[in-house]
C-alpha positions in Angstrom: 0.0 0.0 0.0 1.5 3.4 -1.0 1.5 7.1 0.0 2.2 9.3 3.0 0.0 12.3 3.9 0.9 15.4 5.9 -1.7 18.1 6.8 -0.9 21.5 8.5 -3.3 24.0 9.9 -2.9 27.8 9.2 -1.5 28.6 12.7 1.1 25.8 12.5 2.7 27.1 9.3 5.3 29.8 9.1 3.3 32.1 6.8 -0.3 31.4 7.9 -1.2 29.3 4.9 -3.0 25.9 5.0 -1.1 23.0 3.5 -2.3 19.5 2.5 0.5 17.3 1.1 0.9 13.8 -0.1 3.4 11.7 -1.9 1.9 9.3 -4.4 3.6 6.0 -4.4 2.9 2.9 -6.4 3.3 -0.9 -6.3 6.2 -0.8 -8.7 9.0 1.7 -9.4 7.8 3.4 -12.6 4.4 4.8 -13.5 4.8 8.1 -15.4 3.0 11.2 -14.0 2.1 14.5 -15.5 0.9 17.9 -14.4 -2.2 19.5 -16.0 -5.0 22.0 -15.7 -8.6 20.7 -16.4 -10.6 23.6 -17.8 -14.5 23.5 -17.6 -14.8 22.5 -21.3 -12.5 19.5 -20.6 -14.5 18.2 -17.6 -16.9 15.4 -18.6 -20.6 15.9 -18.2 -21.3 12.2 -18.0 -18.8 10.2 -16.0 -18.0 6.5 -16.4 -15.5 4.8 -14.1 -13.1 2.4 -15.7 -12.6 0.4 -12.5 -16.3 -0.4 -11.8 -19.7 0.0 -13.4 -20.3 3.3 -11.6 -21.6 6.1 -13.8 -23.4 9.4 -13.3 -24.2 12.7 -14.8 -22.1 15.6 -13.4 -23.3 19.1 -12.4 -23.1 22.0 -14.9 -20.6 24.8 -14.6 -17.6 22.9 -13.2 -14.6 24.9 -11.9 -11.2 24.8 -13.5 -8.6 22.8 -11.4 -5.0 21.6 -11.5 -4.4 17.8 -11.4 -1.5 15.3 -11.2 -2.9 12.4 -13.3 -1.2 9.2 -14.6 0.4 9.8 -18.0 -1.5 6.7 -19.2 -5.2 7.0 -18.5 -6.2 3.7 -19.9 -7.1 2.4 -16.4 -8.6 5.7 -15.3 -7.6 9.3 -14.8 -6.4 9.0 -11.2 -6.2 12.8 -10.9 -4.5 12.5 -7.5 -4.7 16.1 -6.3 -5.4 19.7 -7.3 -6.5 23.2 -6.5 -9.7 24.6 -8.1 -10.6 28.1 -9.2 -12.2 28.8 -5.8 -8.9 28.1 -4.1 -10.0 24.8 -2.6 -7.5 22.0 -2.6 -8.0 18.2 -2.5 -5.7 15.2 -2.4 -7.0 11.6 -2.9 -6.1 9.2 -1.7 -4.1 7.8 1.2 -4.7 4.1 0.9 -5.8 2.8 4.3 -6.4 -0.3 6.4 -9.5 -1.7 7.9 -10.6 -4.9 9.7 -12.8 -7.9 9.1 -15.4 -6.8 11.6 -16.1 -3.6 9.6 -16.0 -5.3 6.2 -18.4 -8.0 7.4 -20.9 -5.4 8.6 -20.6 -3.1 5.5 -18.9 -4.9 2.6 -17.1 -3.0 -0.1 -19.1 -2.2 -3.3 -16.6 -3.9 -5.7 -19.1 -3.9 -8.6 -20.3 -0.3 -8.8 -18.5 1.7 -6.2 -16.1 4.7 -6.5 -12.5 5.0 -5.4 -9.1 6.6 -6.0 -9.6 6.6 -9.8 -12.8 8.8 -9.4 -12.7 11.0 -6.3 -10.9 14.1 -7.6 -12.8 14.2 -10.9 -16.2 13.8 -9.2 -15.6 16.3 -6.3 -13.0 19.0 -6.8 -14.6 20.9 -9.8 -17.9 21.4 -7.8 -16.9 22.6 -4.3 -16.2 26.1 -2.9 -14.9 25.2 0.5 -13.2 22.3 2.3 -16.4 21.5 4.2 -18.3 21.3 0.9 -15.7 18.8 -0.3 -16.3 16.6 2.7 -20.1 16.8 2.2 -20.0 16.1 -1.5 -17.7 13.1 -1.2 -19.6 11.9 1.8 -22.8 11.9 -0.1 -21.2 10.0 -3.0 -19.8 7.4 -0.6 -23.2 6.9 1.1 -25.1 6.5 -2.2 -22.6 4.8 -4.5 -20.3 3.2 -2.0 -16.6 2.5 -2.4 -14.5 -0.6 -3.2 -11.5 0.3 -1.1 -10.4 2.0 2.2 -9.0 5.5 1.7 -8.1 8.8 3.4 -8.9 12.1 1.6 -7.9 15.6 2.5 -9.5 19.0 1.7 -8.4 22.6 2.4 -9.3 26.2 1.8 -7.6 29.3 3.2 -9.2 28.7 6.6 -9.7 25.0 7.2 -8.1 21.6 6.7 -10.3 18.5 6.8 -9.4 14.8 6.7 -12.0 12.2 5.7 -11.6 8.4 5.9 -13.9 5.9 4.3 -15.3 3.2 6.5 -16.4 -0.1 5.0 -18.4 0.2 1.8 -20.8 3.0 2.5 -19.7 4.9 5.7 -17.2 7.6 6.4 -16.0 10.1 9.1 -14.2 13.4 8.8 -12.5 15.8 11.2 -11.3 19.3 11.0 -7.6 19.6 11.8 -7.1 22.3 14.5 -5.4 25.4 13.1 -2.4 25.0 15.3 -1.9 21.3 14.6 -0.4 19.0 12.0 -1.2 15.4 11.0 0.9 12.6 9.7 -1.1 9.8 8.0 0.6 6.6 6.8 -1.3 3.7 5.2 -3.5 2.8 8.1 -6.8 4.1 9.5 -5.7 7.3 11.3 -8.5 9.2 13.0 -8.5 8.5 16.7 -10.7 10.4 19.2 -14.0 11.4 17.6 -16.8 13.5 19.0 -20.0 13.1 17.0 -21.5 16.2 18.6 -18.6 18.5 17.7 -19.0 21.1 14.9 -15.5 20.1 13.8 -16.5 16.6 12.8 -18.8 15.1 10.2 -19.8 11.5 9.4 -22.2 9.4 7.5 -25.7 9.9 9.0 -26.0 6.5 10.7 -22.3 6.0 11.7 -22.8 6.1 15.5 -25.7 3.7 15.3 -23.7 1.5 13.0 -21.0 1.2 15.6 -23.5 0.4 18.3 -25.7 -2.1 16.4 -22.7 -4.1 15.2 -20.9 -4.0 18.5 -17.7 -2.5 17.0 -16.5 -0.3 19.8 -13.9 -2.1 22.1 -13.8 0.9 24.6 -16.2 1.6 27.4 -16.2 5.4 26.8 -15.7 7.5 23.7 -15.0 6.7 20.1 -11.5 5.9 19.0 -12.1 5.4 15.3 -8.7 3.8 14.6 -9.4 1.1 17.2 -13.0 0.6 15.9 -12.3 0.6 12.1 -8.6 0.2 11.7 -5.9 -2.5 12.0 -3.3 -3.3 14.7 -1.1 -5.8 12.9 2.5 -6.7 12.7 2.5 -5.2 9.2 1.5 -1.8 10.7 4.5 -2.0 13.0 6.8 -2.5 10.1 5.2 -0.6 7.3 3.1 2.2 8.7 3.9 3.3 12.2 7.7 4.0 11.7 7.0 6.7 9.1 4.7 8.6 11.5 7.2 8.1 14.3 10.1 9.6 12.3 8.2 12.6 11.1 7.1 13.3 14.7 10.8 13.4 15.6 11.4 16.0 12.9 8.4 18.2 13.9 8.6 17.6 17.7 4.9 17.1 18.1 4.6 13.7 19.8 5.9 12.2 23.0 8.9 9.8 22.9 8.0 6.5 21.4 9.4 3.6 19.4 9.1 3.2 15.6 6.7 0.2 15.7 4.5 1.5 18.5 0.8 1.0 17.5 -0.7 4.1 18.9 1.2 6.9 17.1 -0.7 10.1 17.8 -3.0 11.6 15.1 -3.4 15.3 15.8 -0.1 16.9 17.0 1.2 20.4 17.8 4.7 21.1 16.3 7.4 22.7 18.4 8.0 25.3 15.7 5.9 26.7 12.8 6.4 24.6 9.7 7.6 25.7 6.3 7.4 24.0 2.9 11.0 23.0 3.4 10.2 21.2 6.6 7.5 19.1 4.9 9.8 18.3 2.0 12.5 17.2 4.5 9.9 14.8 6.0 8.9 13.5 2.6 12.5 12.9 1.7 13.2 11.0 4.8 14.6 7.5 5.1 15.4 7.4 8.8 18.6 9.4 8.5 20.5 9.6 11.7 19.0 6.3 13.0 19.9 2.6 12.8 17.0 2.1 10.4 18.4 4.0 7.4 18.5 1.6 4.4 21.7 3.2 3.2 23.5 2.1 6.4 21.4 -0.9 7.5 20.9 -3.5 4.7 18.3 -5.3 6.8 15.8 -2.5 6.0 13.6 -3.2 9.0 11.1 -0.4 8.3 9.5 1.1 5.2 10.8 4.7 4.8 8.8 7.7 3.5 11.1 8.2 0.5 11.7 5.2 -1.7 12.1 4.2 -5.3 8.3 3.9 -5.7 7.6 7.6 -5.1 5.7 8.8 -8.2 5.0 12.4 -7.4 4.8 14.7 -4.4 2.3 17.6 -4.2 2.1 20.2 -1.4 -1.1 22.2 -1.9 -0.8 25.6 -0.3 -3.6 28.1 0.1 -2.0 31.4 1.2 -3.7 34.0 3.4 -1.5 37.1 3.0 -1.7 37.6 -0.7 -4.5 38.4 -3.2 -7.0 35.7 -3.8 -5.9 35.4 -7.5 -2.4 34.2 -6.5 -3.3 32.4 -3.2 -3.2 28.8 -4.6 0.2 27.3 -5.0 0.6 23.7 -6.3 4.1 22.7 -5.2 5.1 19.7 -7.2 8.0 17.2 -7.7 8.2 13.9 -9.6 10.1 10.7 -8.8 11.9 9.5 -5.6 11.8 12.3 -3.0 15.4 11.9 -1.9 16.5 13.1 -5.4 14.0 15.7 -6.4 13.0 19.3 -5.7 9.5 20.8 -5.3 8.5 23.8 -7.5 5.8 26.3 -6.4 3.5 26.4 -9.4 0.7 29.0 -9.4 -2.6 27.2 -9.6 -4.6 30.1 -11.3 -3.4 29.1 -14.9 -4.8 27.3 -17.9 -1.6 25.6 -19.1 1.3 23.9 -17.4 5.0 23.8 -18.3 5.9 21.2 -20.9 8.7 19.4 -18.9 5.9 18.5 -16.4 2.9 18.2 -18.7 4.2 16.2 -21.7 5.0 13.0 -19.9 4.5 9.7 -21.7 5.6 6.1 -21.2 8.6 6.6 -23.5 11.8 7.6 -21.8 12.6 11.3 -22.3 15.7 12.7 -20.4 14.3 16.3 -20.6 10.9 15.4 -19.1 11.0 16.0 -15.3 9.4 12.7 -14.4 12.1 10.7 -16.3 14.9 13.1 -15.5 14.3 12.8 -11.7 14.1 9.0 -12.0 17.4 9.1 -13.8 19.0 11.1 -11.0 17.6 8.5 -8.5 18.9 5.6 -10.5 22.4 7.0 -10.5 22.4 8.6 -7.1 21.1 5.6 -5.2 24.1 3.5 -6.0 26.5 6.0 -4.5 24.2 7.8 -2.1 26.8 9.1 0.4 28.7 10.8 -2.5 25.5 12.0 -4.1 23.6 13.3 -1.1 25.5 16.6 -0.7 25.1 17.3 -4.4 21.4 16.6 -4.2 21.0 18.8 -1.2 22.7 21.7 -3.0 20.5 21.1 -6.1 17.3 21.2 -4.0 18.2 24.3 -2.1 19.2 26.1 -5.3 16.0 25.2 -7.1 13.7 26.2 -4.3 15.7 29.5 -3.6 15.5 30.5 -7.3 11.8 29.6 -7.6 11.0 31.5 -4.4 12.8 34.5 -5.9 10.6 34.3 -9.1 7.5 33.8 -6.9 8.3 36.9 -4.9 8.8 39.0 -8.0 5.5 37.7 -9.5 3.6 38.3 -6.2 4.9 41.9 -6.0 3.6 42.8 -9.5 0.4 40.7 -9.7 -1.9 43.6 -8.9 -0.6 45.6 -11.9 -0.7 42.8 -14.5 -3.5 42.9 -17.1 -3.6 39.2 -18.1 -2.7 37.7 -14.7 -3.3 34.0 -15.7 -0.9 34.4 -18.6 1.7 36.1 -16.4 1.4 33.3 -13.8 1.8 30.7 -16.5 5.0 32.5 -17.7 6.4 32.4 -14.2 5.5 28.7 -13.9 7.5 28.1 -17.1 10.5 30.0 -15.7 10.4 27.9 -12.5 10.1 24.7 -14.5 13.1 25.7 -16.6 15.1 26.4 -13.4 14.4 22.9 -12.0 15.1 21.2 -15.3 18.4 23.0 -15.9 19.6 22.4 -12.3 18.6 18.8 -12.6 20.6 18.4 -15.8 23.6 19.9 -14.0 23.2 17.5 -11.1 22.9 14.6 -13.6 26.3 15.6 -15.1 27.8 15.6 -11.6 26.4 12.1 -10.8 27.6 10.7 -14.2 31.1 12.0 -13.6 31.2 10.6 -10.1 29.9 7.2 -11.3 32.5 7.0 -14.1 35.3 7.5 -11.6 34.1 4.3 -9.8 33.4 2.0 -12.7 34.4 -1.6 -12.1 35.7 -1.9 -15.7 38.9 0.0 -15.0 42.6 -0.9 -15.0 
């Protein structure tokens, strides 16, 4: 099961923005990704899932939105994440765990349900707030059902919400406190849940569903992870260590051990978090511990960064800039230990070619394939590559932040703002592409100095 999610409320970020972020992983190393904008004329009016028999008519007047779909859409769009024209962000999905008690009481709808393939396309173009996103997806889950267990996040400039599917037709969602962050690996994550709180939402009969099927193991309260999730040896090896390590970076959780089953859900960081802090977390592989795969060949725990990272998005809705430039779709392709995120403006109608024109054919100038080339070389001599990669990443983000600051400063005076933002996006894409090519040259030279076929 892939992916890791990090959510941050507006009072926990360094600049007062909300951030929902997720790395999209896969069951195998390569699955090309691209970056696009879906305009209203491109949004379907009748939707047919390619995974199941689900189909429906969609509302009129959809909003424009960014998306990170698979390059090959033959199995479905899998839009992954985006920011719409109302500055509402959505990421879908964090593949989750469940248990046999829940699936016995409410089986998955494997014939005609909806899932990761469908969620963004069915929801993001039609919502004007994070709460609306929860409500729309919740209604679809109750009526159509789902064939898998997932976590989905929504944000606007004020709120961050996290929704988890429960069985085939149930769900629960919670507003992340403004001063808090969440780390969500691939297990059911929501813990303490108050059905009477204005900061929670759930399927209409969820509380009765728990009672009637005798699902609650506790005498008091509702710990949804204990009720609907899993507590397995696999969680201790695959899921819990990722949360544990990120908590060490952010300082928001008490001392624990990597495999501990009850890693906290909602945490308060010891310092306000920047994009760079989140990128460090997504690039982590237990550096500085005995569990780093580069120093421990036993690989006891699944790291956050690995060769199956497909793309990383950090969806930022800013609060201290004009609405027209508030949405920033930070993006990187490929393994996170070898890439750099770029702050693309979301209020555009086109995306830069090095990120948009991805196909299944290898192209060393395309950012998906270029990043994977860096990882293929750098992984074999990681200790030598790591300082070079760190310098590459810092240079890219610094130069892109400079371009962003210049664009922010003149946005109010620009006649065609969307075109100006697209031009800035092109400039930032070029920066990343050129710096990645420089890094590639450095890695090739280093590798050649250590070829086995030498004498």
